C-alpha positions as CSV (number, residue, x, y, z in Angstrom):
1,M,73.1,72.4,103.7
2,N,75.6,73.0,101.5
3,G,73.5,74.7,99.3
4,T,73.9,72.4,96.2
5,A,71.5,69.8,96.6
6,N,67.8,69.7,94.5
7,V,65.6,70.4,97.9
8,N,62.0,71.9,97.8
9,E,61.5,74.9,100.0
10,E,59.4,73.8,102.8
11,K,62.4,71.3,103.6
12,K,64.9,73.3,103.4
13,K,63.1,75.8,105.7
14,R,63.0,72.7,108.2
15,V,66.2,71.6,107.8
16,E,67.5,75.8,108.3
17,A,64.8,75.5,111.2
18,A,66.5,72.2,112.8
19,I,70.2,73.5,112.5
20,K,69.3,76.7,114.6
21,E,67.7,74.5,117.0
22,T,70.3,72.2,117.6
23,G,72.9,74.9,117.3
24,F,74.3,72.3,114.6
25,Q,78.2,73.3,113.0
26,P,80.3,71.4,110.5
27,N,82.9,69.5,111.5
28,E,85.5,71.5,109.2
29,L,88.2,68.8,110.0
30,A,86.2,66.4,108.2
31,R,85.4,68.2,105.4
32,A,88.8,69.1,105.1
33,L,89.9,65.5,105.4
34,Y,87.3,64.8,102.6
35,K,88.1,67.6,100.4
36,K,92.0,67.4,101.0
37,S,92.1,70.9,101.7
38,S,91.4,73.0,104.8
39,K,91.8,76.7,103.4
40,M,94.1,77.3,106.4
41,I,98.0,77.9,105.7
42,G,100.0,77.4,109.0
43,M,102.8,79.5,110.1
44,I,105.9,79.5,112.2
45,V,107.9,82.6,114.0
46,P,110.5,82.3,116.6
47,D,108.8,85.0,118.9
48,I,105.6,86.5,118.5
49,E,106.5,89.8,120.7
50,N,109.4,90.6,118.5
51,P,107.3,93.2,116.1
52,F,109.1,92.1,113.1
53,F,107.5,88.7,113.2
54,S,103.6,89.9,114.3
55,E,104.0,92.7,111.6
56,L,105.1,89.8,109.0
57,A,102.5,87.4,110.4
58,K,100.0,90.5,110.5
59,A,100.7,90.9,106.2
60,V,100.3,86.6,105.5
61,E,97.1,87.1,107.3
62,D,95.7,90.1,105.8
63,T,96.2,88.8,101.9
64,A,95.1,85.0,103.2
65,Y,91.9,86.5,104.8
66,Q,91.1,88.0,101.2
67,N,91.8,84.9,99.1
68,G,89.5,83.0,101.1
69,Y,92.0,81.4,103.7
70,R,92.9,81.8,107.6
71,I,96.0,81.2,109.2
72,L,97.2,78.9,112.3
73,L,100.3,80.6,113.6
74,C,102.7,79.1,116.3
75,S,105.6,80.8,117.9
76,S,108.0,78.2,118.8
77,G,110.9,80.2,120.5
78,G,113.2,78.6,118.4
79,D,112.8,75.0,119.9
80,E,113.1,72.8,116.9
81,E,110.9,70.0,119.0
82,K,108.1,72.7,119.1
83,E,108.3,73.4,115.6
84,A,108.6,69.4,114.4
85,V,105.4,69.2,116.8
86,N,103.6,72.0,114.6
87,I,104.7,70.7,111.5
88,Q,103.2,67.8,112.0
89,M,99.8,69.3,113.5
90,F,100.1,71.4,109.9
91,N,100.0,68.0,107.9
92,Q,97.3,66.4,110.0
93,L,95.0,69.6,109.6
94,R,95.2,69.3,105.9
95,A,97.2,72.8,106.0
96,D,97.5,74.1,102.5
97,G,101.3,75.3,102.9
98,I,103.5,76.6,106.0
99,V,105.1,79.7,105.7
100,V,108.4,79.4,108.1
101,M,111.0,81.7,110.2
102,T,113.7,78.9,111.4
103,N,117.3,78.2,112.4
104,C,116.9,74.9,112.9
105,A,119.1,72.2,111.3
106,E,116.3,69.4,112.2
107,T,113.5,71.3,111.2
108,G,114.6,71.2,107.6
109,K,114.7,67.9,108.0
110,V,111.0,67.3,109.3
111,L,110.0,70.3,106.4
112,A,111.6,68.2,103.5
113,D,109.1,65.2,103.8
114,C,106.1,67.7,104.2
115,P,103.6,67.1,101.3
116,I,102.7,70.9,101.1
117,P,104.3,74.1,99.8
118,V,106.6,75.5,102.0
119,V,107.8,79.0,101.5
120,L,110.7,80.0,103.7
121,V,111.1,83.8,104.9
122,D,114.1,86.1,106.5
123,R,116.5,82.9,106.9
124,K,118.0,80.1,104.6
125,L,118.3,76.7,106.1
126,D,121.2,74.9,104.6
127,G,120.4,71.6,102.6
128,F,116.4,72.2,102.4
129,K,114.9,72.8,99.2
130,E,112.2,75.2,99.7
131,N,109.1,76.3,97.4
132,A,110.3,79.7,97.8
133,L,112.9,81.9,99.5
134,I,111.6,85.3,100.8
135,E,114.5,87.7,102.3
136,A,115.7,91.2,102.3
137,D,118.8,91.9,101.4
138,N,120.6,91.5,104.4
139,Y,124.2,92.0,103.0
140,K,123.0,95.6,101.8
141,G,121.9,96.2,105.1
142,G,124.8,95.5,107.1
143,C,127.3,97.9,105.1
144,L,124.3,100.6,104.8
145,A,124.2,101.0,108.8
146,A,128.3,100.7,109.3
147,E,129.2,102.9,106.1
148,H,126.6,105.6,107.4
149,L,128.2,105.6,110.7
150,V,131.7,106.2,109.6
151,K,130.6,108.8,107.0
152,C,128.8,110.4,110.5
153,G,132.5,110.0,112.0
154,S,132.5,106.9,113.8
155,K,136.1,104.9,113.9
156,N,135.5,102.3,116.7
157,I,132.3,100.8,115.5
158,V,131.0,97.6,117.3
159,C,128.4,95.1,115.5
160,M,125.9,93.1,117.7
161,K,126.3,89.9,115.8
162,E,123.7,87.1,115.8
163,P,125.8,84.2,117.7
164,T,123.5,81.2,115.6
165,G,124.5,81.9,112.5
166,Y,121.2,81.9,111.0
167,S,121.4,83.3,107.3
168,S,119.8,86.8,107.4
169,G,122.0,87.4,110.4
170,R,125.0,86.0,109.2
171,R,125.0,88.5,106.0
172,R,124.1,91.5,107.9
173,Y,127.8,91.1,110.0
174,E,129.5,89.9,106.4
175,G,128.3,93.9,105.0
176,Y,129.9,95.3,108.0
177,L,132.9,93.5,107.9
178,D,133.2,94.4,104.4
179,V,133.1,98.2,105.3
180,C,135.5,97.6,108.2
181,K,137.9,96.8,105.8
182,K,137.0,99.1,103.1
183,Y,138.0,101.8,106.0
184,N,140.9,100.3,107.4
185,L,138.8,99.3,110.5
186,K,139.0,97.1,113.5
187,E,136.6,95.0,113.2
188,Q,134.8,94.9,116.9
189,S,131.9,92.5,117.8
190,V,130.1,91.0,120.4
191,D,127.2,88.3,120.2
192,C,123.5,89.1,120.8
193,C,120.6,87.1,120.0
194,Y,117.9,89.2,118.6
195,N,116.0,90.2,121.9
196,Y,115.6,92.6,124.4
197,E,117.3,90.7,127.3
198,S,120.0,88.9,124.9
199,G,120.6,93.5,124.0
200,L,120.9,94.8,127.7
201,R,123.7,91.8,128.4
202,A,125.6,92.9,125.0
203,A,125.3,96.0,125.4
204,E,126.6,95.9,129.0
205,E,129.9,93.8,127.5
206,I,130.3,96.5,124.8
207,I,131.1,99.2,127.7
208,K,133.1,96.9,128.9
209,K,135.6,95.0,126.3
210,Y,134.9,98.4,124.2
211,P,135.1,101.5,126.4
212,E,136.2,103.9,123.3
213,V,133.0,102.8,121.3
214,D,131.7,105.2,119.3
215,G,129.4,103.9,116.9
216,V,127.1,100.7,117.2
217,V,125.5,98.5,114.6
218,A,122.5,97.1,116.5
219,G,121.3,93.6,115.3
220,N,117.8,94.9,115.0
221,D,115.4,97.7,116.3
222,I,114.5,95.7,119.8
223,V,118.7,95.5,120.5
224,A,119.1,99.2,119.6
225,M,116.4,100.0,122.1
226,S,117.9,98.0,125.1
227,V,121.7,99.4,123.6
228,Y,120.2,102.8,124.2
229,K,118.9,102.3,127.6
230,V,122.4,100.6,128.8
231,F,124.6,103.3,127.2
232,T,122.2,106.3,128.9
233,R,122.4,104.1,132.4
234,H,126.3,104.4,131.8
235,G,126.4,108.1,130.9
236,K,126.6,107.8,127.5
237,K,125.2,110.2,125.1
238,I,123.5,109.4,121.6
239,P,124.5,110.4,119.3
240,Q,126.8,112.9,120.7
241,E,129.2,110.2,122.2
242,V,127.8,107.0,120.7
243,Q,126.1,106.5,117.5
244,L,123.6,103.9,117.1
245,V,121.9,102.2,113.5
246,G,118.8,99.2,113.7
247,F,117.6,97.4,111.7
248,D,114.2,96.5,110.4
249,D,112.4,99.5,110.8
250,V,109.4,98.3,112.9
251,G,107.5,101.2,113.6
252,F,108.5,102.0,117.2
253,G,112.3,103.7,116.5
254,E,109.9,107.0,115.9
255,L,108.9,106.9,119.4
256,F,112.6,107.0,120.4
257,I,113.7,110.0,122.0
258,P,116.3,110.4,119.8
259,E,114.3,108.8,117.1
260,L,115.9,105.8,116.0
261,T,117.9,105.7,113.0
262,T,117.5,102.7,110.9
263,I,117.7,100.2,107.9
264,H,114.1,99.6,106.5
265,Q,113.0,96.6,105.2
266,P,109.6,95.5,103.7
267,I,108.2,93.8,105.9
268,K,104.6,93.8,105.1
269,E,105.5,93.1,101.2
270,M,107.4,89.8,101.9
271,G,104.2,88.8,104.3
272,H,102.1,89.8,101.8
273,L,104.3,88.1,99.3
274,A,104.8,84.8,100.9
275,A,100.8,84.4,100.9
276,E,100.8,84.7,97.6
277,I,103.1,82.3,96.7
278,I,101.7,79.9,99.1
279,L,98.3,80.4,97.4
280,K,100.0,80.1,93.4
281,A,101.5,77.2,94.3
282,V,98.3,75.4,95.3
283,N,96.6,76.6,92.2
284,G,99.3,75.4,89.7
285,E,100.8,78.8,89.1
286,P,104.1,79.8,88.6
287,Y,105.9,82.2,91.3
288,E,109.8,82.8,92.1
289,K,111.4,80.7,94.0
290,K,114.4,83.0,95.0
291,N,113.0,86.6,96.3
292,V,115.4,89.6,97.6
293,F,113.6,92.7,98.5
294,D,115.7,95.8,98.6
295,V,116.9,97.9,101.8
296,K,117.2,101.5,102.3
297,L,118.6,103.4,105.4
298,I,116.5,105.9,107.3
299,E,117.9,108.6,108.6
300,R,116.7,109.9,111.9
301,E,118.5,111.4,115.2
302,T,120.3,108.7,116.5
303,T,123.2,109.1,113.9
304,K,125.0,112.9,113.6
305,K,123.8,114.7,110.8
């Protein structure tokens, strides 16, 4: 059945015919238990509807598939109990490694007991020693976004900061704060989870709390879309009255009218590297434990030229 036995041609044909007739399929779980490898990588993301995570997952899957691996993708919604259940499942299925994006401290404790390689992407877990960390230079991204607004004439800049304190959001906010200090600008912020609904609520809060706002650093491109919608409803013209910068550059920014100015981070490259590190760890090959990708400003039409 697996092509390794010394079987004569006639018997081989009879076995193949029986397999075809009965529709027999090998038990992959039993095979994984025997070999202690499933040729599978587990992956946990907070929200598969977010284009950042779906693009990242596709990149992980592409590299895994090219190397004979599959991925099992779980969207946790940031629920630590669900993440713990998924991690337990990966272990039971003999996954060869796990790629994780989470901000749950309890998840770090569960991962600490994993006997397989763990790669964290986009956010670090305090107190957890991962096999490798992959992230963009979020501090630089926050600086680039705020500084660009200043250079384009904005003086009342509001930052939409992530309230749960995960590392990537925190570093972006720190970049914004340092630019405010550099130009002697007042720090102005609202809390905003990085999804569309939270973006709508936070955008309404900006208008009420900071009526003189003339620049917004959005948490990501989805939130920037929320800001654009709310501000337009309130009659605020972008970029003539309020300039707007997103973060991620997930692709739909070019579908905006006007097109979205944003901070680009190399999502595909980050995903490819996550899978590559898992494969290297499985094969006992060396790899970088800390990987920081550069970011860049993409100037489009939601800021003034």
